[in-house]
N, C-alpha and C positions, 0 to 999 in steps of 0.2 A: 159182586161189585157192580155199581151203576154204571151203565155205559157212558154217562157224562160226568166227569169229575168236576167238583167245584173249583172255582178260580183259586181259592186258597189252598187247594190240595194239589194243583198242577205241579209237575216236576219243574225244577229250576230251568231246565233246557227248553221248557214249553212256555216261559214268560213271554207275554207279548212284548214287542219292541217299545222302548221308551219308558218301561216301568222298572222297578226295583233297584237296579245297580247303576242308573245313571248318575245319580249324585256322588256316589263313591268314585266313579271313573273321573269325573271332573276334580275332585278333591286330589286324586293321585296326579293329574295332569298339572295341576297347579303346584303341587309339591316338586315335580320334576322340573317345570318351568322355573321355579324359584331357585331350584339348586343350580340350573344351568346359568341362570342370571348371577348367582353368587359366584360360580366357578369363572365366568367371563370377567366380573367385576374384579375379583382377586388377580386373575391373570393380567388384565390390563394394568391394574394397579402395580403389580409386580413388574410388568415391562416398563411402565413409566417410571417406577423407582430405580430400575437399572439403568434406564436412559439418563435419568436426571444424574445419578451417581457417575455414570461412565462418561458423562459429557465433560466433567472437570478434569483437567490435565496439570499435573505438576511435576517438574523435574528437580525441584529443589532438594539438594542433599543426597541425590540419588545415584550419582555417578561421579567418577574422579575425572577432572578436567586435566588430561594428560597428553593432549595434542597441540603442538605449537601452532600459534595463530600464523596463518599465511598473510603477508602483505601483498595485495595487488601490484604487479610492477607498474611503473610509470611507462606509458606507452611511448615508444620511439616515434620521433618526428623529424622532418627535415624542414628547413627554412628556404623558401625560393627567393629569387632576386628582389622581388617587390615586397619582401617581408612576410609573405603568406606561410603560415605554419601548417604543414600537411601531415596528417595522420592516416594510417591504413588500418582498416578493421575488416575481419572475415568472419562471418557467421558460419559456424560449423557444428557438425555432429561429432561425438566422440564417447569415451568412456572415462569415468572418474571413480576412483577407489575412496569413497567416503569412509568406509569400514574396512579393516585389514582383511585382504584376500577377497573382497567381495567387489566386482567391477559393476557399475550402474551405468546405463546409457543416458547421456546428457548432451546439452547444447552449450556453446559458449562463443566468445569473441576472441580470436587468435589463440584458442586453447579449448580444452574440453568443457570447461565450466566457468562462468562469469566472464569478465573481460579486464583488460587493463585499465589503469586510471589515466585519463586524459587530462593535460593541465595547460592552460593558456593564460595570457595576461589580458587585462582590460586594454582595448585599443588595437590588439592584434586581429589581423586577418587569418581566419581558419579556414581550412579545407579538410574534408574527411572522405577518403575514398573507401566505400563499403561494398564488398563483395559478398553475395549470397552463396555460400557453399552448401545450403540445405537442400533438401528435396521438395521444399514448399516455399510459397512466397512469404515474406515478411517485411518488416519496416524498422527503422531506428528513429525513435523520438528522443530529442533532446529536453529531458524534463527540467523545467525551470529557467530554460534558456530564452532570452529575448532575441528573435530572429525573424526574418521574412516567412510568411506562411508556407511559401513553397519549399522551404528548407527545414520545416518542422519535424518531418518524419512521422506524421500521423497516417491514419489509414488511406489518405489520398496519395500518399508517396510510397506505394508498395515496390518491392524490390523482387523481381521474379528469380526462380532458381537460375544460378548461373550468371545473372546480371549484376551490374555495378551501378550505384548510385553514388554521386558526389556532391554533397551540399557544401555550400561555402557562405560565410558571413563574417562580419566584424564584431567581435565582443565588445558590447556596449553596455555593461553593467558592473556592478561592484564585485569584490572578491566574495565567493560563495562556494557551498558544496552543492554541486548539481549531480545529475545522473542520466544515464541513457538507456534505453529498453525499448523492445518491440512495441508496435501499436497496431497490428492488424485487426480489422473490425471482426469480432466474434471469436477470435483466437488469441487475444492478448494474454489472458490467464495462463494458458497452456504454454505459450512461448517463454514468458517470464519465469514460470515454476521449472521449466527445463534447464533454465541457467542462463538465459540472455540478459545480462544487466552489467552495468559497470558505473564507476564514478567519473565525473567531469569536474575538476576543481578549477575555479577562477581565481587569480590573483589580481591585486591593484597595489599602486604605491602606497596609499594610505594604510592598508592592512599590514603591508611589509614593514612600515615604520614602527608598528606597535609592538611592545614586548610581550608577544604571545608565543606559546610553544608552536613551533613550525617546521620541525625536521621531520619530514615525511617518513613514516614507519619507526621513528625513534621516540619523540615525545609528541608527535602529531599522528594519531593512528586512524586509519579508515576502519569503520565497523559497520559492515554490511549485514544486517541481520535478516535471516529468513527462517521460516518454520517448514519442517519437512515430516513425512511419514513414509516408511518404507514398506513396500509390499514385495517381499523376498528381496531380489536385487534391484527391482525396479523402485523408481520414485512413485508413490501412490499419487493418484489424481482424483480419486472419488471423494464426494462429500458425504459425511456422516448424516444420519436421519436428523432433521430438524436444524441442520447447519444453514440457515438461509443467507448468511453473510458470505458464503463461498467455501473454499477448501481451508481446512484448519489442520495442521500438523501436530504431532505429539512430542517434537523436540525441535531444538533450534540449532542453526549453524551461524558461524560469523566468518564472512569472506570464503565461504564453502567449507569450512572446518567444523566438525562436530566436537564438542566438549573442548573449545580451545583454551589455552593460557598464553600469556604474553609477559615476558620479563621486561620490567621497566626500570630505568636507572636515573630518572629525574624526579624532582619533587612535585612538579605539576605535569600532568598528562591531559592532552587535548584529545578527545574522542569525538570523531566526526560520525555521528549516529546516522544511518540510513535505514529506514523500515522498507526493505525490498520483499516483503512478503506479499501475498496476493490478497489476503483478507484479513489477516491478524492485526490487531491494535495492541501495542505495548505500553507499559508504564515503567520506564527504566528508573532505576535507583540502586542503592546498595543496602545490604542486610542491616548495617549498623545505623542506617538513616543518616549518614554524614551529608553535609551539605556539599553542594558543588556549584559551579558557577556557569549558567547558560550564557554564552557569548554570541551565539549566531543561530538563526532559523533557516528556513528553506532558502531564502534569497540573499543572505548575508549577515553581517554583523548587526548586533542591537546597538543603541546609543550608548548603554552602559551595561556591564554584567548584572545579571540577575540571579540571586542566590536562592536555591531551591534544593529539595531532596527527592523530587520526582519530575520526570518529564514524559508526557504522553505522545506517541507518535503513532498515527494511523498509517495505512499503506501509502508510500510515496513521499511521507514527510521526513525532514532531515532536522537534526539539532546538533550544534557544536557544543560540547561541555567541557569544562576544565575541572579535574579532580585532583585534590592533594593526596600524596601518598606518603606513608610512614616507612622509615627503613626497616626492611626484613618482613613486612606484613604481606598478607594475601587477602585480596579483597575481591568479592564476586560481583560483577555487574549483573543485576538480576531485573526481570519484569514481574511486577506485582499485580494482584488482583485490582480492579479499577471500580471506583465507587461512582463515576459519573457516566457509566457505559449504557444505562437504561434500568429498566425494571429487572427483577430477578430472573425472569424467563430470558431476556435478552443477554444478561450477563452469563447465564449458565450455558446457553446453547450457541451463543455468538462469541465465546472466548473470554469475557470480561472476568470470569472467576479464576481463569488460569494463572499460573506462575512458572516461571523458568529461571533456571541458572543459565546465563548467557555466556559470559566471558570472565575468566579469572586473571586478574592482575597481580603479578608477583614482583613485589619491590625487592631491589638489590639491598644488601646489608648497608651499603653506603650510597647514597644518592646524590646526584649533582644538584647544586642550588639552582632554583628557578627565580626569574624575576617576578616581582608581584604584578599581579594583573592590574592594569590601568584603571582608574575609576571611570574614565570616559572612553569609548571606543570610536566616536565620530557621529556624524549626522547620518540618518537614515533616509534614504532616497525613495520616499513614498508619497503617493498622493494624499491628499486630506479631503474629508467628506465635503466641506463648505465649497469646495470647487466644482463640485458635481453639477453637470448640466441636465442630467436626468437620472431616474431610478428604474430598475428592473426587479422583477421578483421570479424566484426560481423554487418551485415546490418539489422536493425530492421524493420520488416514490420508486420502488423497484421496477414498476411497469414502465416507467419513462419519467423524464423531467418535464414539468408543467403538462402532464398528461399525454406527452408525445413521445414515442419510442423513436431511436435513432434512425434516420433516413439519410444515406450518403448524398442524395441529391437535392436535399432540402436545406436552405439557410434559415436558421431559426432566429437569429438575431444580428441586426447590423449596427455597428458602432462607427462613430465618426473619428477619423484620425486626429489626434491631438487633444481629446476631450477626456474629462474624468466622469466617471459614473459611480453610482452606489448601487450594489447588487445586494438584495435581500434573500437570503438562502433560508428555507424553512424545511424542517424534517418532522412530520407527524405520521410517519409511515409504520411505526411500531417495530422498527429495526434500525440498526446503526447504518449510516452512510458517512461518506466525506465528499469533498468537493474539490476539484482540481481545474484550474484554468490555464490554458497554454498561453505562452508568449508573455505573460506579465507577472509581476510581483505586486500583491495587493496589500493593503493596510486593513486589519480587522478593526471595525469601528466600534461594534458592539456585540455582545453576546447576551441573548435574553434581555435586553434592554440596559445592561450594564456595561462598564468599561471592560475590555479584555483583560485576562490575567497576564502577568509578565511573559509567560511562554508564548502568547500569541501577539506581543508588541512588536516584533520584528517583520522583516520582509517575508511574505508568505505566498505560496502558489496552491498550496493544498492544506485543508483543515478538516478536522474531524467534526462530524455534525451528528451527535447521538439523537435518538428519538426525543421529540419535545424541545428541540433547540432551534432557535431563530438567530442568524448572525447577519449583520451588515458589513459589506466589504466595500472599500474604496479602491477603484481601479483606474489607471490611466493608459490609454491606448496610443502609442506614439508610431505605429506604422511599422513598415511602410503599407501604404494602402494597396489592397488586391482584391477587388469585388468578386472574384472567381475562385479563389483559393481559401478555404475556411480553416480556422483554428478550432480546437475542441474545448469543450467544457464538459465535466462527466463525473461520476462516482469512481473514485480510484480503488474501491473494492472490485477487483478486475472481473469477478463472476457477475456482479451486476453491470459493469460497463459492458461486457460481452453480450449480456441479455438485451441491451439497448438503452441503458440508462446514461445517455450521452446526447449532446446537442452540438451545433456548429454556429459560430459566429464568423462574419467577415468585418475587415476594417476597411472603410471607404473615406475618400475625401469629401469634404463638406458639399452637399448637395447632390452627390452620387448615390445610386442604389446598388443593391447587391445583384450579382450576376448569378448564374447557375452552375454550381459545381458539378464536375463529372461525378458519375455514380461510382467510379473507381479509376484512378490514374495510376499507372505504374511504370516501371522500368522494365523494359523487355529483355529477353535473353541475350546476353552477350553484348549489351550496349551500355555506354556510360553516359549518364545524364547529370547536369548540374542545375 
């Protein structure tokens, strides 16, 4: 054999580098990479399909409503010699048995969960002694109330553990369904979700003269709606993947009761609906699409009843509806999927596709006759846009309003006492928001350039602003002036608020300028402040 073998006869192991098998190895690599890409794509697709399917929640027809609805008790009060009505509230921790045999740690006012219903009349002087029995600071905001900024209960009026705060004011607004809840900057969502909330009902002579259902707990029912999810015995607090609106639960409670029913004995029943959820928006109606009459919104009665079969409420909003019952029937108050929530992505991951059975009404075999609703309810005390002395614009983004995140020491807007303004609210952020203004009840002037629907024609302090919506609001600021103590405006999806989607305004007398608010003012341990 020749000492030197030809290149063609060389053994496979002796082939020079870079020859022979290189094309074959590249093909194999491409096949492997292609397979990996396919596996990843299929996995991602399956994960997305699971997320998309899992994101929708429905409790419709899935459970018996066999728990009697609890009616929040009317808060006890005393009347002092000068006519001041005095209430006492205590924030406290406790345990609540939402499910039989399972105790859940909760917070409440004067009890383990939620709080009593405060009630006062227009013109009354009111004082509320609030003691913080929790182990962390909080506050109590009077949502929808017209009152001095120092009494508003926002993040500047914190109550330290063991301390007492005693705000006082004169009720100077029409009959309405208001509410109270904590407002600590950065912690509001958590404090509300744990159970700190309650109703504050206002009465006046004009509303008392109207033939409306008005027997509290009988034909005039408080309906405080919250969504919850349980993690064992705990109230869950986590947000699921892609839920950028905040916490969304998988079932609802009314007045702290899961799957509630209520027996009614009157032909007409008034439901005072409060969306006390931290992020979820509801569209309330009935499965048979029966009409009901909307008689009131956030800040009081409409000029006349508005007949509809759905009413949408975002967090913080209220609606008073009157529904006609038939003897012996059972009818479910339900929340339906929403067609104005935004695009399909927002609806799916923001809760707009969800549906809930909320409260079963059980009519007696014989019903007491109810007076027909009046065709007119009275004049609405709201500003009109033509009286505005200036306009302002507010661009809603999760990162902040008008490009600025909340700063406790900064005044964002200064308004003059006694003037009317038009505020333009715009959401182009790709997700739902809403907008709440402290101290005032405003008129919705326009929605996307058109007149507002009937559900937005009453007194409002909170409005739902889906992506792609522009609203014009007319607001009148009647004081009192306080250049150093701000009111808030913010998104009432509380996760967004806590992230910094909030601003501050002060009311000043003509010619004055804003002062400098403290970064944080509070009420110290063991002291009482008014």
